[in-house]
N, C-alpha and C positions, 0 to 999 in steps of 0.2 A: 790671346783670347781664351776663355775657359771652355772646356768641352761641355756642350749643352746636354749630354746624355742621349744623343741620338744614335748611338751605336746599336746595331741590331744584334741580338743574341740568338744563336741558333738553338732552338728548343729540341730536345730529343723527341722523336716521333714514336708513337706506340707501334709495336709489332714489327720493328725494323731490326735487322741483325741477322747473323748467320743461322741462328737456331730456328728450327721448324717446329711449330706446335702440332699436336696430334690432329687438329682439325684443319691444318693448312694444306691446301692442295694446289701447288703451283702458285699462281697469283691470286687464287680465290681463297677466301676465308670461310670455313664451315664451323661456326661457333654455336654450340648448343646453349641456349639460355637456361638460367636456373628455373626449374619447373617443380611444382609440388606434385609428386606422383601419387599421393595418397588416394585421390579419387579412383585410381585404377583398381583399388581393392574392392570398390563397390560397383564398378561398371562391368557389364558383360556384353558380348556380341558386338553389334554395330555401334553402340554407344562407346564402348571401349576403343574400338578401332578409330572412330571419329575423334575421340579425345586425343589419342596418340597422333593421328594424322594432322590435326589442327596445330599441334605443338611442334612437330618436326618440319612441316611444310615451309614455314617462314625462313628458317635458317638455310634450307635447301634452295628456296627461291632466291634468297640474297646471294648465295654462292654461285648458282648455276643458271639463273634466269627462268623465265616463264615457259620456255620451250621444254626444258628438261625436268623442272621441279614436279609437275603433276605425275609424270611417269615414274620418276625415281621414288617419290613418296609412295605411290601405289605399289610398286614392286616390293618395297620394304614391308608394307602392311600385308601384302599377300604371302610373304614368306612364312611358312608354318613354324620354322624354328626360331623366329625372332622373339627375344625377351623384351616385352614392352617396357617394363620397369627399368631395365638396363639401358634401353634405347633412350629413355627420357632423362636418365641421371648420370650416365657414364659417357664422357666425351670421346674416349678412345673407341668404345663399342659403337657409338653413334656414327663416328667417322668411318669405321670399318664397314658398317652396313651400307652407308651411303656410297662409299668407294666401290663396294662389291656390286651394288645395284647399278651404279653409273657405268662400271666396267662392262657389265652385261649389256646395258643399253647401247653403249658405244660400239661394242662388238657386233650387235645385231644391225647396226646402221651401216656397217662396212659392206 
């Protein structure tokens, strides 16, 4: 009898392997989406903060859930030394700021 072609092929899964990406934190993925940061040049004050917060909240929510995302996002936005343009365009910088804020949050909960 001829093989009917029912063999299953194992397809490689994305994000598997020993390498850790800059946004990977344990089992959670923190992936900054591509964002057009040009509006930052024209926004000031609360509008600027809302623009940044709206763009970083989603990835933080996806990675850490609804209990931590609002606090971590707020901590990042409240930091005076944060570079909003870097935060929206640089995965390593974004991950570092999220890790920093999350670390402070976890320490405060102990």
